[in-house]
ROKOL-81341 format. One line per field, with one value per residue: residue number from 0; residue in one letter; x, y, z of N, C-alpha, C, O, CB in turn. Coordinates in Angstrom, 1 decimal, decimal comma, padded with zeros to 4 digits. Glycine has a CB too. Layout:
// residues N
i <- [NUM|...]
aa <- [A|...]
n_x <- [X|...]
n_y <- [Y|...]
n_z <- [Z|...]
ca_x <- [X|...]
ca_y <- [Y|...]
ca_z <- [Z|...]
c_x <- [X|...]
c_y <- [Y|...]
c_z <- [Z|...]
o_x <- [X|...]
o_y <- [Y|...]
o_z <- [Z|...]
cb_x <- [X|...]
cb_y <- [Y|...]
cb_z <- [Z|...]
// end
This chain:
// residues 70
i <- [0|1|2|3|4|5|6|7|8|9|10|11|12|13|14|15|16|17|18|19|20|21|22|23|24|25|26|27|28|29|30|31|32|33|34|35|36|37|38|39|40|41|42|43|44|45|46|47|48|49|50|51|52|53|54|55|56|57|58|59|60|61|62|63|64|65|66|67|68|69]
aa <- [M|Q|I|L|Y|N|S|K|T|D|L|L|Y|L|R|L|D|E|K|Q|Q|S|V|M|N|R|R|V|S|D|E|V|V|L|D|L|G|E|G|D|R|I|V|G|I|E|I|M|A|A|S|T|R|L|D|L|Q|L|L|P|V|R|H|E|V|L|P|V|A|A]
n_x <- [008,6|005,1|002,9|-000,2|-003,3|-006,7|-008,9|-011,5|-012,1|-011,1|-008,2|-005,1|-002,0|000,5|002,9|005,5|006,9|006,9|006,4|004,6|002,1|000,6|-000,9|-001,4|-003,2|-002,6|-003,4|-002,6|-003,9|-006,2|-006,1|-004,4|-003,2|-001,3|000,1|001,7|004,0|005,6|007,8|006,6|007,5|006,6|004,9|003,3|001,5|-001,4|-003,3|-005,6|-007,9|-006,3|-006,4|-006,6|-004,3|-001,8|-000,4|-000,5|000,5|002,9|003,9|004,5|002,3|-000,1|-003,2|-005,8|-008,7|-009,3|-010,0|-012,4|-011,3|-013,3]
n_y <- [-006,8|-007,6|-007,1|-007,8|-007,2|-007,7|-007,2|-007,7|-009,8|-011,7|-012,3|-013,0|-011,8|-012,3|-010,9|-012,1|-011,6|-009,1|-008,8|-008,5|-011,1|-014,4|-016,6|-019,5|-021,3|-023,0|-024,9|-025,8|-026,2|-026,2|-023,7|-022,6|-020,8|-021,2|-019,0|-019,8|-018,7|-018,6|-021,2|-022,6|-021,0|-019,8|-016,9|-015,7|-015,9|-016,8|-016,8|-017,4|-017,1|-015,0|-013,7|-015,6|-017,5|-016,5|-013,4|-010,4|-007,6|-007,9|-007,7|-006,1|-005,2|-003,9|-002,4|-003,3|-003,4|-006,5|-007,6|-010,4|-013,9|-015,4]
n_z <- [-002,6|-000,7|001,4|002,3|003,6|004,0|006,4|005,9|005,0|006,2|005,0|004,4|001,9|000,9|-001,7|-003,2|-006,4|-007,8|-010,9|-013,9|-014,4|-016,1|-013,3|-011,8|-009,6|-006,7|-003,7|-000,8|002,0|003,9|004,5|002,8|000,3|-002,8|-005,3|-008,2|-010,6|-013,8|-014,3|-012,6|-010,1|-006,6|-006,4|-005,3|-001,8|-000,4|002,7|004,5|007,2|008,9|010,7|012,9|012,5|013,3|014,3|013,9|014,0|014,0|011,9|008,8|007,6|005,1|005,5|003,1|001,0|-000,6|-004,0|-004,5|-005,1|-007,6]
ca_x <- [007,7|004,1|002,5|-001,3|-004,2|-008,2|-009,2|-013,0|-012,4|-009,4|-007,2|-003,9|-002,0|002,2|003,5|007,2|007,1|006,5|006,5|002,8|002,2|-000,1|-000,6|-001,7|-003,0|-002,4|-003,8|-001,6|-004,3|-007,4|-005,6|-002,9|-003,1|000,3|-000,3|002,2|004,0|006,6|008,6|006,2|008,4|006,1|004,9|002,1|001,0|-002,9|-003,6|-006,9|-007,9|-004,6|-005,4|-006,2|-003,2|-000,8|000,4|-000,8|000,9|004,4|004,5|004,5|001,0|-001,1|-004,7|-006,8|-009,7|-008,6|-010,8|-012,3|-011,2|-014,5]
ca_y <- [-008,0|-006,4|-007,9|-007,3|-007,8|-007,7|-007,5|-007,9|-011,4|-012,1|-012,8|-012,2|-012,2|-012,4|-011,0|-012,1|-010,7|-007,5|-009,0|-009,4|-012,3|-015,4|-017,2|-020,5|-021,1|-024,3|-025,4|-026,6|-026,9|-025,6|-022,4|-021,6|-021,0|-020,7|-018,5|-020,0|-018,1|-018,6|-022,0|-022,9|-019,9|-019,3|-015,2|-015,4|-016,9|-016,7|-016,8|-017,4|-017,2|-015,0|-013,1|-016,9|-018,3|-015,4|-012,1|-009,3|-006,5|-008,6|-007,7|-004,6|-005,2|-002,9|-003,2|-002,9|-004,7|-007,1|-008,5|-012,1|-014,5|-016,3]
ca_z <- [-001,9|-000,4|002,7|002,4|004,7|004,2|007,8|006,0|004,8|007,1|003,8|004,0|001,3|000,6|-003,4|-003,4|-007,1|-008,2|-012,4|-014,5|-015,1|-015,4|-012,1|-011,4|-007,8|-005,7|-002,7|-000,3|002,5|003,7|004,7|002,6|-001,7|-003,1|-006,7|-008,9|-011,9|-015,0|-014,2|-011,1|-008,8|-005,8|-006,8|-003,8|-000,5|000,7|004,1|005,1|008,4|008,8|012,5|013,9|012,9|012,9|015,4|012,4|014,9|014,2|010,1|008,1|006,9|004,5|005,2|002,2|000,7|-002,0|-004,4|-003,7|-005,9|-007,9]
c_x <- [006,3|003,4|001,2|-002,5|-005,6|-008,8|-011,6|-013,1|-010,9|-008,5|-005,7|-002,7|000,0|002,7|005,1|007,6|006,2|006,2|005,0|003,1|001,1|000,0|-001,6|-002,3|-003,1|-003,0|-003,3|-002,5|-005,3|-006,9|-004,9|-003,1|-002,0|000,1|001,6|002,2|004,9|007,4|007,9|006,7|006,5|005,6|003,8|001,7|-000,3|-002,9|-004,7|-007,3|-006,9|-004,9|-005,8|-005,1|-001,7|-000,8|000,4|000,6|001,8|004,8|004,2|003,2|000,5|-001,9|-005,8|-007,8|-009,1|-009,3|-011,3|-012,0|-012,9|-014,2]
c_y <- [-007,0|-007,7|-007,0|-007,8|-007,4|-008,0|-007,9|-009,7|-012,3|-012,8|-012,3|-012,8|-011,6|-012,2|-010,8|-011,7|-010,0|-008,2|-009,3|-010,3|-013,4|-016,2|-018,4|-021,2|-022,7|-024,3|-025,9|-026,7|-026,4|-023,9|-021,1|-022,2|-020,3|-019,9|-018,9|-019,6|-018,7|-019,9|-022,2|-022,4|-019,8|-017,5|-014,5|-016,3|-016,1|-017,0|-017,0|-018,1|-016,3|-014,6|-014,4|-017,4|-017,2|-013,7|-010,9|-007,6|-006,9|-007,4|-006,1|-005,1|-003,7|-003,2|-002,1|-004,1|-005,1|-007,4|-009,9|-012,8|-015,1|-018,0]
c_z <- [-001,2|000,2|002,4|003,0|004,7|005,5|007,3|005,8|005,5|006,1|004,8|003,0|001,2|-001,2|-003,2|-004,9|-007,3|-010,0|-012,3|-014,8|-014,6|-014,0|-012,1|-009,2|-007,7|-004,5|-001,9|001,3|002,7|003,6|003,8|000,7|-001,7|-004,8|-007,4|-010,2|-012,6|-014,0|-013,3|-010,0|-008,1|-006,1|-005,3|-002,8|-000,1|001,7|004,5|006,3|009,5|010,7|013,6|014,1|013,3|013,7|014,1|012,9|014,5|012,9|009,5|007,7|006,1|004,9|003,7|002,0|-000,4|-002,4|-004,0|-005,2|-006,1|-007,5]
o_x <- [006,5|003,3|001,3|-002,7|-005,8|-009,1|-012,6|-013,8|-010,0|-008,1|-005,5|-002,3|000,5|002,8|005,7|008,8|005,0|005,1|004,3|004,2|000,6|001,2|-002,7|-001,7|-003,5|-003,3|-003,5|-001,9|-005,7|-007,3|-004,9|-003,2|-001,7|-000,2|002,5|001,3|005,2|007,7|008,8|006,7|005,5|006,5|003,6|001,6|-000,3|-002,3|-004,9|-007,0|-006,7|-004,2|-005,5|-004,6|-000,7|-001,6|001,5|001,3|002,4|005,6|003,5|003,7|000,8|-002,0|-006,1|-007,8|-008,5|-010,2|-010,7|-012,4|-013,7|-015,1]
o_y <- [-005,7|-008,9|-005,8|-009,0|-006,5|-009,1|-008,1|-010,6|-013,1|-013,9|-011,4|-013,9|-010,5|-013,2|-009,7|-011,5|-010,0|-007,5|-009,9|-010,5|-013,5|-016,3|-018,2|-021,3|-023,4|-023,1|-027,1|-027,5|-026,0|-023,1|-019,9|-023,3|-019,2|-020,8|-018,2|-019,8|-019,8|-019,5|-022,2|-023,1|-019,7|-016,8|-013,4|-017,4|-014,9|-018,1|-015,9|-019,2|-016,6|-014,8|-014,4|-017,7|-017,8|-012,9|-010,8|-006,9|-005,8|-006,5|-005,2|-005,7|-002,6|-004,4|-000,9|-005,3|-004,4|-007,6|-010,6|-012,3|-015,3|-018,8]
o_z <- [-001,3|-000,2|002,2|002,7|005,5|005,6|008,0|006,4|005,2|006,3|005,6|003,1|001,4|-001,9|-002,9|-004,9|-007,1|-010,4|-011,5|-015,4|-013,5|-013,6|-012,5|-008,2|-008,6|-004,3|-002,1|002,0|001,6|002,7|003,8|000,1|-001,2|-005,6|-007,0|-011,1|-012,0|-012,9|-012,5|-009,0|-008,7|-005,6|-004,7|-003,1|000,3|001,7|005,1|006,6|010,6|011,7|014,8|015,2|013,7|013,1|013,4|012,2|014,5|012,9|010,0|006,7|006,6|005,1|003,5|002,4|-001,2|-001,6|-003,2|-006,3|-005,1|-007,7]
cb_x <- [008,8|003,2|003,4|-001,5|-003,7|-008,8|-008,3|-013,9|-012,5|-009,6|-007,6|-003,3|-003,4|002,8|002,8|008,0|007,5|008,5|007,7|001,6|003,5|000,0|-000,6|-000,7|-004,6|-000,9|-004,4|000,0|-003,9|-008,6|-004,9|-000,7|-004,6|001,6|-001,0|002,1|004,3|007,6|009,7|006,2|009,6|007,0|003,8|000,9|002,2|-003,9|-003,1|-007,8|-007,8|-003,5|-006,3|-006,7|-003,0|-001,0|002,7|-003,5|000,6|004,6|003,5|005,8|-000,1|-001,4|-005,9|-006,1|-011,3|-007,7|-010,5|-014,3|-009,9|-014,8]
cb_y <- [-009,0|-005,2|-007,6|-007,0|-007,5|-008,8|-005,5|-006,9|-011,7|-013,6|-011,7|-011,8|-012,0|-014,3|-009,6|-013,7|-011,1|-005,9|-010,2|-008,9|-012,7|-016,2|-016,2|-021,0|-020,1|-024,6|-025,9|-025,7|-027,3|-026,0|-022,7|-022,5|-020,3|-022,4|-016,4|-020,7|-016,8|-016,7|-022,0|-024,1|-017,6|-019,6|-014,9|-015,2|-017,0|-017,3|-015,8|-017,9|-018,4|-013,4|-011,0|-017,9|-019,5|-015,2|-012,7|-008,5|-006,2|-010,8|-009,1|-004,0|-005,6|-002,8|-003,0|-002,3|-004,4|-008,2|-008,5|-012,9|-015,3|-016,1]
cb_z <- [-000,3|-001,8|004,4|001,5|006,0|003,4|009,2|004,6|002,7|008,7|001,9|005,4|000,5|001,2|-004,8|-003,1|-007,8|-008,0|-013,0|-015,7|-014,9|-016,0|-011,0|-012,2|-006,6|-005,4|-002,8|-000,3|003,3|005,2|005,6|004,0|-002,9|-003,2|-006,7|-008,7|-012,0|-015,5|-014,2|-010,8|-009,7|-004,7|-009,0|-004,1|001,0|000,5|004,7|004,3|008,5|007,3|013,6|013,7|011,5|011,3|016,2|012,3|016,4|013,8|008,9|006,8|008,2|003,2|007,4|000,9|000,5|-002,1|-005,1|-002,8|-005,7|-009,5]
// end
């Protein structure tokens, strides 16, 4: 599992499955998007405006700039 945070966009991404695969995005709220892989399994979770919803100091977060989806 990877936990990545982009401070520029305030996006927290939890990557649950490291396997390379095609994913489909499913928005479950204004702030949360699920990345679904093979068999509709959740392979990633995007949390927008993460710093307003979570205490990022509690997470083992690696800060890096993630590409912004179109």
